[in-house]
C-alpha positions as CSV (number, residue, x, y, z in Angstrom):
1,M,-98.9,42.1,-13.5
2,T,-100.4,41.0,-16.8
3,T,-99.1,38.3,-19.1
4,S,-97.0,39.9,-21.8
5,S,-97.2,39.3,-25.6
6,T,-94.0,37.2,-25.3
7,T,-95.7,35.0,-22.6
8,N,-98.8,34.6,-24.7
9,S,-96.7,33.5,-27.7
10,A,-94.9,31.1,-25.5
11,L,-98.1,29.8,-24.0
12,S,-99.7,29.3,-27.4
13,S,-96.6,27.1,-28.3
14,L,-96.8,25.3,-25.0
15,L,-100.5,24.4,-25.4
16,S,-100.4,23.4,-29.1
17,G,-100.4,19.8,-28.0
18,L,-103.7,20.0,-26.3
19,T,-105.3,18.7,-29.4
20,N,-103.6,15.3,-28.9
21,N,-104.3,12.9,-26.0
22,S,-100.9,11.5,-26.1
23,S,-98.1,12.9,-23.8
24,T,-96.5,16.1,-25.2
25,S,-93.1,17.5,-24.2
26,S,-92.2,21.1,-24.0
27,S,-89.6,22.6,-26.2
28,G,-88.4,24.8,-23.3
29,S,-85.6,24.3,-20.8
30,N,-87.7,21.8,-18.6
31,S,-87.5,18.2,-19.8
32,G,-90.9,17.1,-18.2
33,P,-94.1,16.9,-20.3
34,L,-96.5,19.9,-20.2
35,I,-99.5,17.8,-21.2
36,T,-100.2,14.1,-20.0
37,T,-103.2,12.1,-20.9
38,G,-105.2,15.2,-21.8
39,Q,-104.1,17.1,-18.6
40,L,-101.8,20.2,-18.3
41,N,-98.8,19.8,-16.0
42,V,-99.9,23.0,-14.2
43,S,-96.9,23.2,-11.9
44,Q,-94.3,23.0,-14.8
45,L,-96.4,25.3,-17.0
46,V,-96.8,28.0,-14.4
47,S,-93.0,27.7,-13.5
48,E,-91.9,28.3,-17.1
49,L,-94.4,31.2,-17.5
50,M,-93.2,32.7,-14.3
51,T,-89.6,32.5,-15.5
52,I,-90.6,34.8,-18.4
53,Q,-92.6,36.9,-16.1
54,S,-89.6,37.3,-13.6
55,Q,-87.1,38.7,-16.2
56,P,-87.7,42.4,-15.3
57,L,-87.1,41.5,-11.6
58,T,-84.0,39.6,-12.5
59,Q,-82.7,42.5,-14.5
60,L,-83.4,44.9,-11.7
61,Q,-81.5,42.6,-9.1
62,N,-78.5,42.4,-11.4
63,Q,-78.6,46.3,-11.6
64,E,-78.7,46.5,-7.9
65,A,-75.6,44.1,-7.6
66,S,-73.7,46.3,-9.9
67,V,-74.7,49.4,-7.9
68,K,-73.6,47.7,-4.8
69,S,-70.3,46.7,-6.3
70,T,-69.7,50.4,-7.2
71,L,-70.7,51.5,-3.6
72,S,-68.3,48.9,-2.2
73,A,-65.5,50.3,-4.4
74,Y,-66.3,53.8,-3.3
75,G,-66.1,52.6,0.3
76,Q,-62.6,51.4,-0.3
77,E,-61.7,54.7,-1.9
78,Q,-63.3,56.5,1.2
79,S,-61.2,54.5,3.6
80,A,-57.9,55.1,1.7
81,L,-58.8,58.9,1.3
82,S,-59.6,59.1,5.0
83,S,-56.1,57.6,5.8
84,L,-54.5,60.1,3.5
85,Q,-56.5,63.0,5.1
86,S,-55.3,61.9,8.5
87,A,-51.7,61.7,7.3
88,A,-51.8,65.0,5.7
89,A,-53.4,66.7,8.8
90,A,-50.5,65.2,10.9
91,L,-47.9,66.4,8.4
92,A,-49.6,69.9,8.2
93,L,-48.9,70.7,11.9
94,P,-45.8,72.8,12.4
95,S,-44.8,70.3,15.2
96,A,-44.2,67.6,12.4
97,F,-41.0,69.6,11.3
98,Q,-40.0,70.3,15.0
99,A,-39.1,66.7,15.7
100,S,-36.1,66.6,17.9
101,S,-33.8,63.9,19.4
102,A,-31.8,63.9,22.5
103,T,-28.1,62.8,22.5
104,V,-26.4,62.0,25.9
105,T,-22.8,61.8,26.7
106,G,-21.6,60.8,30.1
107,T,-23.3,58.7,32.8
108,G,-26.1,58.9,35.2
109,V,-28.9,60.0,33.1
110,S,-30.8,59.2,29.8
111,A,-33.1,61.6,28.0
112,T,-36.1,61.2,25.7
113,V,-37.7,63.9,23.8
114,T,-41.6,63.9,24.5
115,G,-42.6,67.4,23.1
116,T,-41.0,70.2,21.1
117,P,-38.0,71.4,23.0
118,A,-35.7,74.1,21.7
119,N,-32.4,73.1,20.2
120,A,-29.9,73.4,22.9
121,S,-27.3,71.8,25.1
122,Y,-27.6,71.0,28.9
123,S,-25.2,70.1,31.5
124,V,-26.7,67.5,34.0
125,T,-25.1,66.2,37.3
126,V,-26.6,63.4,39.5
127,S,-25.9,63.4,43.1
128,N,-28.2,60.7,44.2
129,L,-31.3,58.9,43.0
130,A,-34.9,58.9,44.4
131,Q,-35.5,55.8,46.6
132,A,-38.4,54.1,48.2
133,Q,-38.3,53.2,51.9
134,S,-37.6,49.5,52.6
135,I,-37.6,47.7,56.0
136,A,-37.0,44.1,57.0
137,S,-38.0,42.0,60.0
138,A,-35.8,39.8,62.0
139,P,-35.4,36.3,60.6
140,V,-38.2,33.7,61.4
141,S,-37.6,30.0,61.2
142,S,-40.3,29.6,58.4
143,A,-42.6,31.6,56.4
144,T,-45.5,29.4,57.8
145,A,-44.3,29.5,61.4
146,T,-47.0,30.5,63.8
147,L,-46.7,34.0,65.1
148,G,-48.6,36.3,67.4
149,T,-51.8,38.2,66.7
150,G,-52.9,41.8,67.0
151,T,-52.8,44.9,64.8
152,L,-50.3,46.7,62.5
153,T,-50.8,50.4,61.9
154,I,-49.0,51.9,58.9
155,Q,-48.7,55.7,58.5
156,M,-47.2,57.2,55.3
157,G,-45.2,60.4,55.7
158,T,-41.7,62.1,55.7
159,Y,-38.7,61.7,58.0
160,N,-36.3,64.5,58.5
161,S,-32.7,64.1,57.4
162,A,-31.7,62.9,60.9
163,G,-34.5,60.3,60.9
164,N,-35.7,61.3,64.3
165,S,-38.9,63.2,63.3
166,F,-41.8,62.0,61.3
167,T,-44.5,64.0,59.6
168,A,-47.6,62.3,58.4
169,Q,-48.7,62.7,54.9
170,S,-51.5,65.4,54.5
171,G,-54.7,63.7,53.9
172,S,-53.2,60.2,54.4
173,N,-55.3,57.9,56.8
174,P,-53.4,55.2,58.8
175,I,-53.6,51.8,57.3
176,T,-54.8,49.3,60.0
177,V,-54.1,45.6,59.4
178,T,-55.7,43.1,61.7
179,I,-53.9,39.7,62.2
180,D,-55.7,36.8,63.8
181,S,-55.3,33.1,64.0
182,T,-56.1,32.7,60.3
183,D,-53.1,34.6,59.0
184,N,-50.6,34.8,61.9
185,T,-47.7,33.7,59.7
186,L,-45.3,35.8,57.6
187,N,-47.1,34.7,54.5
188,G,-50.4,35.6,56.1
189,I,-49.2,39.0,57.4
190,A,-47.7,40.0,54.1
191,S,-51.0,39.0,52.2
192,A,-53.1,41.0,54.8
193,I,-50.9,44.0,54.4
194,N,-51.1,44.0,50.7
195,G,-54.8,43.6,50.9
196,A,-55.3,46.6,53.3
197,A,-52.6,49.0,52.0
198,N,-54.3,49.9,48.7
199,G,-51.0,50.0,46.9
200,A,-49.2,52.3,49.2
201,V,-47.0,49.7,50.7
202,N,-45.9,46.4,49.2
203,A,-45.2,43.4,51.6
204,S,-43.3,40.3,50.6
205,V,-41.6,37.4,52.2
206,V,-37.9,36.7,51.5
207,T,-36.5,33.2,52.3
208,D,-32.8,32.4,52.3
209,A,-31.0,29.2,51.4
210,N,-31.3,28.0,55.1
211,G,-35.1,28.3,55.0
212,T,-35.3,31.4,57.4
213,S,-37.6,34.0,56.2
214,Q,-38.1,37.8,56.7
215,L,-41.0,40.1,56.1
216,V,-40.0,43.0,53.9
217,L,-42.1,46.2,53.5
218,S,-41.5,48.8,50.8
219,S,-43.2,51.9,49.8
220,S,-44.6,51.7,46.3
221,N,-43.5,55.1,45.3
222,T,-40.0,56.6,45.5
223,G,-39.4,60.1,47.3
224,A,-39.0,61.3,50.7
225,A,-42.6,61.9,51.2
226,N,-43.4,58.2,50.8
227,G,-41.8,57.0,53.9
228,F,-43.7,55.1,56.4
229,S,-43.9,54.0,60.2
230,V,-45.4,50.8,61.6
231,A,-47.0,50.8,65.0
232,A,-47.4,47.1,66.2
233,S,-49.5,45.8,69.1
234,S,-47.8,43.7,71.8
235,G,-48.5,40.3,69.9
236,L,-46.7,41.8,66.9
237,S,-44.1,43.9,68.3
238,Q,-41.4,42.4,66.2
239,F,-42.8,44.2,63.2
240,G,-42.9,47.7,64.5
241,F,-40.9,50.5,63.0
242,D,-40.8,54.1,64.5
243,P,-37.2,55.5,64.6
244,T,-38.6,58.6,66.5
245,A,-39.7,56.5,69.4
246,A,-37.3,54.8,71.8
247,G,-37.0,51.1,71.1
248,G,-39.3,51.5,68.1
249,Q,-37.2,49.9,65.5
250,A,-37.9,46.2,65.8
251,M,-37.6,46.1,62.0
252,T,-34.5,47.3,60.2
253,Q,-34.5,49.9,57.6
254,T,-32.5,48.7,54.5
255,Q,-33.2,51.8,52.5
256,A,-34.5,55.4,53.3
257,A,-37.2,57.2,51.3
258,T,-35.2,60.0,49.5
259,D,-35.7,62.5,46.7
260,A,-33.3,62.5,43.8
261,N,-30.8,65.4,43.9
262,F,-29.5,66.6,40.5
263,S,-28.7,69.8,38.6
264,V,-29.4,71.2,35.1
265,N,-27.1,73.8,33.8
266,G,-25.9,74.4,37.4
267,L,-29.4,74.8,38.9
268,A,-29.9,72.5,41.9
269,L,-33.2,70.4,41.7
270,T,-34.9,67.7,43.6
271,S,-37.5,65.1,42.4
272,A,-39.5,62.4,44.1
273,S,-39.2,60.4,40.9
274,N,-36.3,59.4,38.9
275,S,-38.3,60.2,35.8
276,V,-38.2,63.9,35.6
277,T,-40.5,65.9,33.1
278,T,-40.2,69.4,34.5
279,A,-36.5,70.2,34.3
280,I,-36.1,70.7,30.6
281,N,-39.3,71.6,28.5
282,G,-40.3,68.8,26.2
283,V,-37.6,66.4,27.5
284,T,-38.0,63.5,30.0
285,L,-34.8,63.0,32.1
286,N,-34.4,59.5,33.4
287,L,-31.9,59.4,36.4
288,I,-30.4,56.0,36.2
289,Q,-27.2,55.9,38.2
290,A,-25.9,57.6,41.3
291,P,-22.2,58.1,42.2
292,A,-20.5,55.8,44.7
293,S,-20.7,56.9,48.4
294,G,-18.5,59.9,48.9
295,A,-17.7,60.2,45.2
296,A,-18.4,63.4,43.1
297,P,-21.8,63.6,41.2
298,L,-22.0,62.0,37.9
299,Q,-22.0,64.4,34.9
300,S,-23.6,64.2,31.6
301,Q,-24.0,66.6,28.6
302,I,-27.5,66.4,26.8
303,S,-27.8,67.9,23.3
304,I,-31.2,68.6,21.9
305,A,-31.2,68.9,18.0
306,T,-33.6,68.6,15.0
307,D,-34.1,65.0,14.1
308,P,-34.2,64.7,10.3
309,T,-34.8,61.1,10.3
310,A,-38.1,61.5,12.2
311,I,-39.1,64.4,9.9
312,T,-38.4,62.2,6.9
313,G,-40.5,59.5,8.5
314,S,-43.4,61.8,8.8
315,V,-43.2,62.8,5.1
316,N,-42.8,59.2,4.1
317,S,-46.0,58.3,6.1
318,F,-47.9,61.0,4.1
319,I,-46.5,59.7,0.7
320,S,-47.3,56.1,1.7
321,A,-50.9,57.1,2.4
322,Y,-51.1,58.9,-0.9
323,N,-49.6,56.0,-2.8
324,S,-52.0,53.5,-1.1
325,L,-55.0,55.6,-2.6
326,I,-53.4,56.0,-6.0
327,S,-52.6,52.2,-6.2
328,L,-56.2,51.4,-5.2
329,T,-57.8,53.7,-7.8
330,N,-55.4,52.4,-10.5
331,S,-56.7,48.9,-9.7
332,L,-60.4,49.9,-9.4
333,T,-60.3,51.7,-12.8
334,S,-58.0,49.5,-14.8
335,Y,-59.1,47.9,-18.1
336,N,-57.6,44.7,-19.6
337,A,-57.5,45.2,-23.3
338,S,-56.4,41.7,-24.1
339,T,-59.6,40.2,-22.4
340,N,-61.7,43.2,-23.1
341,T,-62.5,43.3,-19.3
342,A,-63.3,46.4,-17.4
343,S,-63.0,46.9,-13.6
344,V,-65.8,48.0,-11.3
345,L,-64.9,51.7,-11.7
346,T,-63.4,51.9,-15.2
347,G,-64.3,55.2,-16.6
348,D,-65.8,56.4,-13.3
349,P,-65.9,60.2,-13.3
350,T,-66.0,60.6,-9.5
351,T,-62.8,58.6,-9.2
352,F,-60.9,60.5,-11.9
353,D,-62.0,63.8,-10.5
354,M,-60.7,62.8,-7.1
355,T,-57.3,61.5,-8.2
356,G,-57.0,64.3,-10.7
357,A,-57.5,66.9,-8.1
358,L,-54.9,65.4,-5.7
359,Q,-52.4,64.8,-8.5
360,S,-52.8,68.3,-9.5
361,I,-51.9,69.5,-6.0
362,M,-48.9,67.4,-5.8
363,G,-47.7,68.3,-9.3
364,S,-48.0,72.1,-8.9
365,Q,-45.8,74.8,-7.4
366,T,-46.6,76.2,-4.0
367,S,-46.3,79.8,-3.2
368,A,-46.7,79.3,0.5
369,A,-45.3,82.1,2.8
370,G,-41.8,81.1,3.8
371,T,-40.9,79.2,0.8
372,N,-38.4,80.3,-1.9
373,S,-37.4,79.5,-5.3
374,S,-35.5,76.4,-4.3
375,N,-38.3,75.1,-2.1
376,S,-41.6,75.4,-4.0
377,W,-41.9,72.2,-6.0
378,L,-41.9,68.8,-4.5
379,A,-39.3,67.6,-7.0
380,E,-36.9,70.2,-5.5
381,V,-36.9,68.4,-2.1
382,G,-36.6,64.9,-3.5
383,V,-40.2,63.8,-4.2
384,S,-40.7,62.3,-7.7
385,V,-43.6,60.8,-9.6
386,N,-43.6,57.2,-10.8
387,A,-45.1,56.1,-14.1
388,D,-48.2,54.8,-12.2
389,G,-48.8,58.2,-10.5
390,T,-47.4,57.1,-7.1
391,L,-44.7,59.1,-5.4
392,A,-41.2,58.2,-4.3
393,L,-39.0,60.2,-1.8
394,N,-35.3,60.5,-2.1
395,A,-34.5,60.7,1.7
396,T,-30.9,62.0,1.1
397,Q,-32.1,64.8,-1.1
398,F,-34.9,65.7,1.2
399,Q,-32.6,65.9,4.3
400,S,-30.1,68.0,2.4
401,A,-32.8,70.5,1.6
402,L,-34.1,70.3,5.1
403,S,-30.6,71.1,6.4
404,A,-30.0,73.8,4.1
405,N,-33.3,75.7,4.8
406,P,-35.5,74.0,7.4
407,T,-38.0,76.8,7.7
408,A,-38.7,76.9,3.9
409,V,-39.1,73.0,3.6
410,A,-41.4,73.1,6.6
411,A,-43.5,75.9,5.0
412,M,-43.9,73.9,1.8
413,F,-46.0,71.4,3.8
414,T,-47.4,73.3,6.7
415,S,-48.2,76.9,5.7
416,A,-51.9,77.6,6.2
417,T,-51.8,81.2,5.0
418,G,-54.0,82.1,2.0
419,T,-56.0,79.5,-0.1
420,G,-55.0,76.8,-2.8
421,S,-51.5,76.8,-3.9
422,Q,-50.7,79.6,-1.5
423,Q,-50.8,77.0,1.2
424,G,-48.4,74.1,1.9
425,F,-48.9,70.7,0.2
426,A,-50.1,68.8,3.3
427,V,-52.6,71.6,4.1
428,Q,-53.9,71.5,0.5
429,V,-54.3,67.7,0.5
430,D,-55.9,67.8,3.9
431,N,-58.4,70.5,2.8
432,A,-59.1,68.7,-0.5
433,A,-59.6,65.3,1.2
434,Q,-62.1,66.7,3.8
435,Q,-64.1,68.4,1.1
436,M,-64.3,65.2,-0.9
437,L,-65.3,63.2,2.1
438,G,-68.0,65.5,3.2
439,A,-71.7,64.9,2.5
440,T,-71.7,67.4,-0.3
441,G,-68.2,66.4,-1.5
442,A,-67.6,64.4,-4.8
443,L,-67.1,61.1,-3.0
444,G,-69.7,61.6,-0.3
445,S,-72.5,62.7,-2.6
446,A,-71.7,59.9,-5.0
447,E,-72.1,57.4,-2.3
448,Q,-75.3,58.9,-1.1
449,G,-76.6,58.8,-4.6
450,L,-75.8,55.3,-4.9
451,Q,-77.4,54.4,-1.6
452,S,-80.6,56.1,-2.7
453,Q,-80.6,54.1,-5.9
454,I,-80.3,50.9,-3.8
455,T,-83.1,52.0,-1.6
456,Y,-85.4,52.7,-4.6
457,M,-84.4,49.3,-6.2
458,N,-85.2,47.4,-3.0
459,N,-88.6,49.1,-2.9
460,Q,-89.3,48.2,-6.6
461,Q,-88.3,44.6,-6.1
462,T,-90.7,44.4,-3.2
463,L,-93.6,45.6,-5.4
464,M,-92.6,43.4,-8.3
465,Q,-92.3,40.4,-6.0
466,A,-95.8,40.9,-4.7
467,Q,-97.2,41.3,-8.3
468,L,-95.4,38.2,-9.3
469,A,-96.8,36.2,-6.4
470,Q,-100.3,37.3,-7.5
471,T,-99.6,36.4,-11.1
472,Q,-98.4,32.9,-10.1
473,A,-101.5,32.3,-8.0
474,S,-103.8,33.6,-10.8
475,L,-102.2,31.4,-13.4
476,T,-102.2,28.2,-11.2
477,Q,-106.0,28.9,-10.6
478,E,-106.6,29.5,-14.2
479,Y,-104.9,26.4,-15.6
480,S,-106.2,24.1,-12.7
481,A,-109.8,25.3,-13.8
482,L,-108.9,24.5,-17.4
483,N,-107.8,21.0,-16.4
484,A,-111.1,20.5,-14.5
485,E,-113.1,21.6,-17.6
486,V,-111.0,19.3,-19.9
487,A,-111.6,16.5,-17.4
488,S,-115.4,17.2,-17.5
489,A,-115.4,17.3,-21.2
490,T,-113.5,14.1,-21.5
491,A,-116.0,12.4,-19.3
492,Q,-119.0,13.6,-21.2
493,Q,-117.4,12.4,-24.4
494,A,-116.8,9.0,-22.9
495,S,-120.4,8.9,-21.7
496,L,-121.8,9.9,-25.1
497,T,-119.6,7.3,-26.8
498,N,-120.9,4.6,-24.5
499,E,-124.5,5.7,-25.3
500,L,-124.0,5.8,-29.0
501,A,-122.3,2.3,-28.7
502,S,-125.3,0.8,-26.9
503,L,-127.8,1.9,-29.6
504,P,-129.2,-0.8,-31.7
505,G,-127.2,-1.2,-34.9
C-alpha cells in the first residue's frame, strides 16, 4: 500500500517543524510532540499516518457490520416465516377440520379423542375392570426379622376361571431369586425380587400399626395373562403360592389377575388393560369403575362430535404465526420521521416482496373446490385485517360459518386442488413460504447473497491488514533512518562548530 496524496500533505505539515530545534507539537488529534530536540517522534508520527492509511479498512469494516445487521434481520424473518409455514402446513391438513371431542354421560368410563373418529354415539357398559394379581404373606414380627434362606421361583402365566389350572406365559422364563444370609428379611427379600423380576412383578413390605409386616407381590400389568405362581424352597416355604398344588397357598391372594369385561353397542369385549384403544376407532376408552358385586353393569353413553373450539384454535394458531411475522417486518422496516431514523430493513425490497405476497394471498378470494359464494373470502368467516396488516379472528362468526357449512369452510383452508387461488388459504401460504425459504427463493437467495458479501469483505480485510502492516513497518524504518541521519548531521555540525571556534582569532 503506497502513501496517498492526503498522507503526503499531512506529512508535510507534520514535518514543517523540522527546521526548528525546539519541541514542536502536532496540530492533529494526538497531544504529544512530533519533533523533540531535533528528533522525530517516530511512534506517534507513524501512528497518525496509519490512522489515515487505515480509513479504507475502517470503511469496509463498517460496511460489513451493516451487511451483518441486515443478515441478522433476515434471520429473524426466516425464523418467523418458518413458524408460519409450519402452522400453515398443519392447518392445510384435512384432519385439522376433523377435530372431535367426546362427551360421556353415565358412569364407569371416560373417553378421549386420539384420532379422527366418525361423529356417532355409542352405548358402553362395564361389567368389571382389568386387575393385576396381588398376594400377601402371613404377618411377620418385623420387616427386619431374620428369616430362612433358599430360592423363590416366579412364573408368569394365566389361571383358569376356577383357579385350579395354570398356563405359563409363552416365551416367559421363570424368575429365580436366591435368598441368603445377607438378605433373609422381608426387606431383603422384597429388594431381591425387585432386582431379579425385571419389572414383571413388584415386591413391597407393608407394616401395620402394631409393627407386624407382610410381603406383598403384585404383577406390574393388569390382565388375566399377567398372573403368577411362586415356588419356594423349604427355607422359604411361607412365601410359596401355587393354588393348583395341594398346600401350595402359603401366601394369600388378595386380588386375582383379570381382564376387563365391557361392551360397546351391545358387542361384548375384553381387554387386558383398562385403557382401550381398539373398541372405537380414534377414541381411547378409560374404564374407571366397576359395578358393586352382584350389581348390574354400569352404563354410559358416549357422543363423538365435531369440536368447533379445537378447530378455531387451529385457525388461531395459524393467524398468530402470520401476525408474528407481519409485526416483525413492520418493526424491521419502520421509519421514524420525527428523528429521521431508519430501521435495519427500511425500504428493503426482499421484505416488501415477501409480506406483499402473503398479504395478497390472505386478501384475495379463493376458488378452491368445495367452497361457495359465502365461503371464499376470509372476511366471510370472521377474519379481518387490522390497520397494521395483522389479522383478527371473530370466533363467534367463524364457528357460525363452520356450523352452517363445515365442508366449505374446511375447503377454504385445506383444498390442494389446482394452483394459486384455486387452493385453500393455508395451502397457498404453505407453498409460498416454502418457496421463499428455499435456496432459490427470495429470502433464501438474499441471505446467500449477503453471506457471499461478508466472505468477500473478510478476504479483502485480510489483504488490507497485511498491506497496512507492511506500510507501518516501512514508515517506521524510513523515519527511524531519517532520525539517524539528522543525528549524524547534528553531530557533524557540532564538531565543525568546535573546530571553527578553536581557530586563532
